[in-house]
N, C-alpha and C positions, 0 to 999 in steps of 0.2 A: 504494500500500500504506500503510495507516494504522499509525503507530508506536504500539503499545499502551503503551509506557513513558510517553508524554506525553498519552495519550488520556483525555479526561474525557467521561463520559456525563451530560448535564444532563436531568433529568426535571422538567419544568415546564410547566403547562398555560396560562400567561399569555404570549401571543406577545411583547408588548413586553419583559417581563422575560427571556424566553428569548433574544431578540435582544441585549439588553444584556449578559447573561452570556456569550454567545458572543463578542461584541466584546471584552469585558474579558479573557477567557481567551486568546483568540487573540493579543491584544496582549502577553500574557505568555508566548508561545511554546507554549501548550498547543494540542492538536488537540481538536476538539469534535464530538460527535454529540449533537444535542438532539432530544428527543421529548416528546410531550404526554401519553402514555397509559402506564399500568403495563404493559400487554401488549407495547407496543413497547419499553419499557425492558428487559424480560426478554429479548426477542429480541436487542437490541443488545448487552447485556452478555454473553450466552452466545456470540454470534458474534464479538465483537471483543476480549473479555478486557481491558477498560480498566484504567487505573491507578487511577481514582477515580470515584465516582458522587456527583453532587449531586442531592439528592432532595427535591422538594416533597411535602407530605403530602396536600393536597387535589387528587386526580386524578379525571378524569371517569369512569374505569372501575374505581375502587377506592381504598382508603386507602393512603397511603404507608407507614404503620407495618406493615401486612400485607405490603407489597412488600419492605420492609427485612428482615422476618423470613423471607420466602421466599428472598431472595437469600442471606442468611446461612446458609441450609440447604445451599447448594451452592457458595458462593464466599466467599473471605476479602477481596474487594475492599473498600477503605475506602469508607465511606458517610458523607457529611455531609448531614444534614437541613437544609434551608433552608425555613422556614415562617413564616407570619404568626401561627401559634398560639404564643403566648408563655407559656401556663400551665405551671407546674411539672409538672403531671400529664402533659402532652403530651411534655415533654422526657424525663421518666422513662420513659414508654412507648416512645418512639423509641429511647432508649439501651438499654433492656432488650431491645428487639427486635433489636438488633445494630448500630445506628448507632454510628459512631465519635465523632461530634460533632454539635452542634446550633447552628444560627445563626438568629436571629430576624430576620424582615423588619421594617423596611428595614435594610439592612446596607451597610457600606462595602466597596469592592473590596479595599483593603489588608488589611482583617480577613479577608475570604474567602480571599485568597491565602495569608495567614499560616496559617490553619487547614488549608488544603490542604497546605502544606509540612510541617506537623507530622504529618498523617495519612500522607503519602507516606514520610516518614522512618521512621515507626513500621512501615510495611509492609516497608520495606527491611531494618530491623533484625530482623524476625521470622525471616528466613532465615539470620541470622548465628549462629555458635556462641556460646552464652551463657557469658561469662567474667567480664567486668567492666563495670559501669555507672558513669558519672561525671556528676554534676549539680552544677556549681560546686565547692564545697569538699567535697561529699559523694561518697564512692566506695563501691561495693558489689562485693566479690569474691564472685561467685556460686558459684565452685568451692570456695573455702575457707569460705564463709559468714561473711565478715568485712566489717564496715561501719566506715568511718573518716570522720571530719570533721576537715578541716585536718590530716590525718595522724595523728590520735589515734583509736585504736580505741574504738568504742562498745560498751557492753554492752546488747544488746537481748534481750528475751525471745523465745522461739520464735514467738509470735504476732506480736510487733512486727516481727520479721525477715520473716516471711511476708507481712505487710501491705506492708512497704516493697518487697519483691521484686515483689509483685503490681503496685504502682504503677510500679516501674522497667520492668517488661515492657510496661506500657501507658502509657508517658510521653506526655504531651500529650492523652490521652483523658480524658473525664469518666467516672468509675466511679461508678455509682449505689450507694446503700446496699444494695439487693437483690443486685446483682452481687458486691459485696465480701463480704456475709454468705454467699452461696452458695459462693464460691470459697474462703473461709478457714474457715468453720465448717460448711458443708454445707447442702443444700436444706431441711432441716427448721428452719433458724434464720433464714429470710429476713424474719421480722417483728420480729426483736429488734434494732432499730436502735440501742438504747442500747449494745450490744456495740461497735459501730463507734465511737460517740462517745467511750466510755471509753478504748479502746485507741488511737485516733487522738490523743487528748489526751496520753497517755503517750509515744507515739512522737514527737510534735512537741517535747516537752520535751527529747528527746535529739538530734534532728537539726536543729532550727531554731535560729538565733541568738536569736530572740525568739519563743517559742511563742505569745504573745498576738498577734503580727503575723507569721504564717507567710509565708515567701517560697518554699519548695519545694513543699509540698503545700497548695494553696489550696482553700477551700470554695466549692462551687457551691451557693448557698442553696436548700434544699428538694430538691436533686437528689443531691448526693454530693460527690466530691472529684476534684481534678486535680493530678497531678504535672507541674509545668512542664517541658516537654522542651527 
C-alpha cells in the first residue's frame, strides 16, 4: 500500500532525469511514481491522491501548462513545475494555470527538496483554522485583523491588510501580478499592474526593516512576489 502522505508523482519524459529524480527523492524518504505522459499522470494522480506533483512542461502527448490547469480543476495537490523553459512568460503561464512553484532546469537536489517542503507545509496549513500567522518579527491576527512587528501594532490600510493576508495564506508560493490583481481588486483589473507596485511599495515601508532591501516579501522579477515561508 502506497502512503499518499509521502507520495510524489514525477511527470517527466526524459528517462535519465526521471531516474535521477526518483533516486534523489527516495533517498529523502519520499515514495515515487514516475510517468512520461500527461494521460498517465492524470490516471496516477486520480488513483493515488499524492502529496505533491513534479511536472515537466514538454510532454509527448500535451503541454504541461494545460495539464496543470486540468489538475487544478479537480485537485488542490501542490504542483511544482520543473522545466528547461526559463522565460518569464512561461513561468507566469504555469503559475497562472495553478502551479505552486517553478524550478528551472538544471537544478540542485537541495533546492528541489526545499521547494517541496514549502509546498507541503502550505498544503498542511490550508486545512488549519485561520487564526494567526507568524513570519519572524511579523505577526498577523486574522481574527482581530491586527498586524504587529516586534510587538508594535501597525496601521495598515484595508488594501494593504488584504494584500498581506493574501501572501500569508500563500506563504512560500510565487503570486503573479495577475493573481494578486484578480484576488484583491477583481477580474476586471488584471492588466493594471501599477496597482500592485504602488500598494506593495507602501506595504513594504510598514512591514520591512528596510523597504529598499525587503526580507519578507521578495520580488520574483517579471513574475510577481513571494512571501518567504
